[in-house]
Backbone bond lengths (Angstrom), bond angles and torsions (degrees), N, CA, C in turn:
res aa  C-N    CA-C-N  psi(-1)  N-CA   C-N-CA  omega(-1)  CA-C   N-CA-C  phi
1 S - - - 1.487 - - 1.519 111.51 -
2 I 1.329 116.28 -38.02 1.510 117.42 -178.54 1.510 109.34 -67.70
3 G 1.343 116.60 -41.30 1.475 119.17 179.29 1.498 111.85 -64.19
4 L 1.319 116.97 -40.94 1.478 117.54 179.62 1.480 111.60 -71.52
5 A 1.350 119.58 -39.45 1.431 118.67 173.55 1.571 114.38 -60.70
6 L 1.291 114.42 -36.87 1.476 117.26 176.24 1.494 113.13 -70.26
7 L 1.320 117.24 -44.05 1.451 121.90 178.53 1.472 112.73 -61.04
8 V 1.340 115.86 -55.36 1.482 118.34 -174.22 1.526 110.08 -73.87
9 G 1.341 116.53 -39.75 1.448 119.22 177.76 1.504 113.28 -54.75
10 L 1.289 116.09 -51.20 1.470 119.31 -179.95 1.519 116.85 -66.34
11 L 1.339 112.23 -36.33 1.446 117.28 176.99 1.548 110.85 -67.01
12 V 1.277 115.09 -42.81 1.492 120.20 179.25 1.502 110.08 -61.78
13 I 1.350 118.58 -40.05 1.461 122.86 176.86 1.515 111.00 -60.21
14 I 1.349 115.40 -44.85 1.475 121.95 177.96 1.602 108.81 -61.16
15 D 1.305 114.47 -46.34 1.432 121.02 179.82 1.565 113.28 -59.73
16 L 1.324 112.93 -44.38 1.451 118.39 177.52 1.515 111.70 -63.24
17 R 1.343 117.63 -38.11 1.460 119.77 175.84 1.504 111.15 -63.43
18 V 1.348 116.05 -41.99 1.478 119.43 179.65 1.575 108.28 -62.22
19 L 1.290 114.66 -38.14 1.513 120.82 178.06 1.533 109.44 -65.89
20 G 1.332 118.01 -18.94 1.471 119.77 -179.10 1.481 116.89 91.75
21 V 1.371 116.29 16.50 1.432 119.25 -177.31 1.538 110.09 -66.07
22 P 1.337 119.48 -62.78 1.477 117.53 176.99 1.555 109.05 -92.30
23 R 1.316 117.63 72.35 1.429 125.28 -170.79 1.539 114.01 -54.78
24 M 1.342 114.41 -29.41 1.475 117.97 -175.50 1.533 113.56 -74.86
25 L 1.251 117.05 -12.85 1.521 122.74 178.42 1.507 109.59 -81.65
26 P 1.351 114.85 130.58 1.529 119.49 176.73 1.521 109.24 -71.83
27 F 1.328 115.97 158.62 1.471 120.90 178.46 1.516 113.50 -76.96
28 M 1.375 116.85 -30.06 1.461 120.18 -172.75 1.542 115.34 -56.04
29 P 1.259 120.72 -41.22 1.503 118.00 -179.45 1.548 112.52 -62.38
30 F 1.296 116.88 -25.44 1.458 116.88 -176.78 1.526 111.06 -72.00
31 N 1.309 118.57 -19.06 1.490 121.66 174.68 1.522 111.55 -63.32
32 R 1.341 116.45 -33.43 1.487 120.13 178.56 1.548 112.47 -69.40
33 L 1.302 117.13 -21.83 1.484 120.01 -178.32 1.517 112.91 -74.24
34 M 1.356 116.39 -15.34 1.448 118.05 -172.04 1.555 113.77 -66.07
35 A 1.330 116.21 -30.97 1.469 118.07 173.65 1.496 112.73 -63.99
36 L 1.275 113.85 -40.64 1.533 119.55 177.59 1.490 110.21 -65.56
37 I 1.335 117.51 -41.19 1.396 123.70 -179.24 1.563 109.19 -64.50
38 L 1.319 117.67 -40.34 1.465 122.79 179.31 1.584 109.27 -64.94
39 A 1.326 115.29 -41.41 1.479 119.18 -178.47 1.553 107.51 -67.49
40 A 1.321 119.59 -39.83 1.507 120.25 177.49 1.548 107.58 -66.82
41 F 1.256 119.43 -39.95 1.449 121.76 179.12 1.557 109.83 -60.27
42 A 1.340 118.15 -47.60 1.362 122.81 171.88 1.515 119.04 -49.98
43 V 1.325 113.76 -47.09 1.550 122.04 174.35 1.506 109.46 -59.93
44 N 1.333 118.49 -42.02 1.423 121.09 -179.01 1.530 110.83 -68.42
45 V 1.280 116.79 -45.31 1.502 118.85 179.21 1.505 109.62 -61.11
46 S 1.279 119.96 -44.71 1.488 119.22 -178.70 1.509 112.36 -64.42
47 S 1.325 117.36 -43.21 1.447 119.29 177.57 1.508 112.84 -66.38
48 G 1.327 114.78 -39.07 1.481 119.00 178.51 1.491 113.51 -64.33
49 V 1.337 115.89 -42.76 1.524 120.76 174.50 1.498 109.79 -58.58
50 A 1.284 117.66 -47.29 1.489 119.49 -177.71 1.540 110.58 -63.01
51 L 1.301 118.97 -39.80 1.484 120.22 177.95 1.509 110.03 -70.05
52 F 1.313 118.57 -37.40 1.504 120.61 177.18 1.504 111.55 -62.81
53 V 1.329 115.58 -43.10 1.493 121.17 -176.96 1.561 109.21 -64.87
54 A 1.304 116.55 -33.02 1.497 121.27 179.41 1.497 112.27 -62.84
55 D 1.313 118.43 -36.76 1.518 122.92 -177.34 1.522 109.93 -153.95
56 G 1.333 114.80 61.44 1.389 121.68 -177.86 1.491 118.28 -61.35
57 V 1.313 114.79 -41.54 1.456 120.82 -179.51 1.508 110.84 -62.30
58 K 1.301 119.60 -45.17 1.430 125.34 178.12 1.531 110.37 -59.49
59 F 1.316 116.48 -45.06 1.505 120.96 -176.39 1.514 107.06 -72.92
60 F 1.294 120.22 -39.96 1.496 121.28 -176.70 1.505 110.43 -63.96
61 N 1.316 115.60 -33.15 1.502 117.11 -179.35 1.517 112.10 -89.38
62 S 1.311 120.55 1.99 1.427 125.36 179.96 1.504 110.34 -88.48
63 T 1.364 115.93 124.35 1.412 125.06 173.64 1.535 112.62 -59.64
64 A 1.347 114.93 -40.31 1.441 120.55 -179.65 1.506 108.37 -65.67
65 F 1.311 118.76 -42.37 1.460 118.42 178.43 1.519 110.97 -62.67
66 R 1.282 118.22 -44.35 1.471 119.39 177.65 1.492 115.33 -59.85
67 L 1.353 115.33 -40.56 1.506 118.52 175.74 1.530 110.96 -68.78
68 K 1.367 117.34 -37.06 1.488 120.52 176.82 1.486 108.77 -63.80
69 F 1.292 119.02 -44.99 1.456 119.12 -178.36 1.508 110.67 -66.73
70 A 1.276 120.54 -40.68 1.448 126.64 177.31 1.566 108.01 -57.51
71 S 1.331 115.69 -48.40 1.493 119.92 177.30 1.456 112.21 -62.29
72 L 1.300 119.82 -38.95 1.488 123.10 179.87 1.559 107.85 -64.37
73 V 1.322 116.66 -47.98 1.467 119.01 -174.37 1.544 108.16 -64.50
74 I 1.372 118.52 -44.97 1.425 120.74 178.65 1.509 111.34 -61.83
75 G 1.312 117.69 -41.99 1.469 124.24 177.70 1.554 112.14 -58.85
76 V 1.266 117.14 -44.02 1.497 123.68 -179.49 1.576 107.54 -67.57
77 V 1.313 116.07 -46.80 1.450 118.85 -178.37 1.556 108.96 -60.40
78 L 1.316 115.83 -44.88 1.478 120.65 -179.50 1.559 109.19 -63.19
79 A 1.316 116.85 -39.92 1.458 119.54 179.38 1.541 111.49 -60.01
80 V 1.358 115.49 -41.12 1.477 120.16 179.77 1.495 109.23 -67.74
81 I 1.329 115.69 -42.87 1.541 118.02 179.83 1.462 111.09 -63.13
82 I 1.415 117.95 -41.33 1.478 117.70 179.62 1.557 110.54 -70.06
83 K 1.306 120.13 -31.96 1.421 119.42 177.68 1.545 108.08 -66.85
84 N 1.302 116.12 -47.13 1.473 120.93 -176.44 1.536 111.93 -64.51
85 S 1.307 115.12 -36.54 1.483 117.25 -170.40 1.581 111.69 -94.87
86 V 1.326 116.49 -30.52 1.425 119.47 -174.94 1.565 112.45 -107.78
87 L 1.362 113.09 -57.28 1.492 115.88 -178.52 1.481 116.41 -63.88
88 N 1.333 115.02 -34.30 1.486 117.28 176.73 1.521 112.99 -69.84
89 D 1.347 115.90 -15.04 1.460 122.08 -179.05 1.496 107.82 -107.34
90 A 1.306 119.99 13.29 1.493 126.87 -178.49 1.474 113.04 -52.81
91 P 1.345 122.03 -47.01 1.523 119.09 -174.83 1.524 111.38 -61.10
92 R 1.356 115.54 -37.24 1.481 114.42 -178.69 1.533 109.03 -74.81
93 L 1.329 117.33 -39.98 1.528 119.12 179.93 1.509 110.65 -60.77
94 D 1.348 114.58 -42.02 1.439 118.25 179.67 1.524 112.85 -69.01
95 A 1.293 119.55 -37.98 1.497 126.45 -179.91 1.546 107.45 -63.39
96 E 1.324 116.99 -42.22 1.401 120.03 -177.25 1.589 112.71 -91.15
97 Q 1.302 114.11 1.83 1.448 121.46 -177.46 1.578 109.41 50.66
98 G 1.280 110.57 40.34 1.528 116.46 -176.68 1.499 112.42 -89.22
99 T 1.268 110.63 173.88 1.442 120.98 174.21 1.510 110.15 -103.74
100 A 1.316 118.15 163.50 1.463 123.18 178.88 1.506 106.76 -66.64
101 P 1.307 115.40 152.14 1.493 119.55 173.54 1.527 114.96 -59.22
102 A 1.317 118.31 153.26 1.469 120.04 -174.47 1.531 111.18 -60.99
103 K 1.358 118.24 -33.21 1.423 122.37 178.19 1.492 110.90 -61.28
104 A 1.323 116.80 -46.48 1.509 123.64 177.98 1.504 110.58 -59.81
105 K 1.373 118.07 -38.31 1.456 121.11 177.35 1.497 111.72 -62.04
106 V 1.292 116.50 -41.42 1.487 121.22 -178.26 1.544 105.51 -64.92
107 L 1.324 116.43 -45.02 1.494 123.38 -178.33 1.571 109.22 -61.94
108 A 1.255 117.21 -39.85 1.474 122.03 -179.21 1.528 108.95 -66.87
109 A 1.335 117.19 -43.29 1.438 118.33 -178.48 1.592 109.87 -66.71
110 V 1.275 117.99 -41.89 1.468 121.77 175.99 1.526 110.72 -64.78
111 S 1.243 116.88 -34.26 1.492 121.31 175.20 1.465 111.38 -62.60
112 I 1.290 118.69 -49.62 1.545 122.54 175.24 1.525 108.67 -53.46
113 L 1.319 117.04 -48.73 1.478 120.95 179.80 1.464 112.51 -57.50
114 M 1.401 116.35 -43.60 1.464 120.01 -178.32 1.545 111.99 -63.94
115 W 1.333 117.94 -42.43 1.420 120.71 -179.37 1.531 111.70 -68.84
116 I 1.387 116.96 -35.96 1.467 117.00 174.38 1.515 109.81 -67.58
117 S 1.314 120.31 -36.79 1.429 122.70 177.64 1.559 111.89 -65.62
118 A 1.355 115.13 -41.37 1.479 115.28 -179.48 1.497 110.31 -64.03
119 I 1.327 118.63 -40.79 1.453 121.19 -180.00 1.535 109.00 -64.87
120 G 1.396 116.47 -45.33 1.452 117.32 -178.16 1.556 112.16 -66.09
121 F 1.298 118.74 -41.65 1.507 119.26 175.44 1.516 112.74 -63.27
122 G 1.359 116.15 -34.18 1.453 119.07 178.48 1.534 110.65 -68.22
123 R 1.270 119.35 -36.75 1.485 122.12 178.50 1.546 106.16 -71.50
124 Y 1.321 119.33 -39.78 1.452 119.87 -178.93 1.500 112.64 -67.84
125 M 1.319 119.87 -24.07 1.503 121.47 178.17 1.530 111.55 -60.49
126 A 1.339 117.22 -27.08 1.483 118.15 -179.77 1.546 111.20 -68.76
127 Y 1.292 114.29 -18.69 1.487 116.54 -173.48 1.492 111.66 -107.15
128 E 1.344 119.78 -0.72 1.432 124.55 178.46 1.493 115.53 -79.26
């Protein structure tokens, strides 16, 4: 739970910044959070693999598991794209006091939706 809260919480904060919610915050400090996000992701992957190994057939046949896994994969891909397209360009964006490109804002909104979906499907798996 701590790893998931850290992972999703930090990614949602970055996504919100890309959307322009706390506009007065510069983009540069968010680059430093990536190491913490990777650590939280590693914790989640290790615990997820352990849970899957315990009852893989049940999870593999679960629609909620498949939807959760798809949401996770899409969320991770979007996080990498946002990092490469926005956070790597942070010095320029901060110098110009600019906002993120419109395409990045769309990706950030979809990213938030994917992480909420992953959490929701994960909770639903307990009732399947």
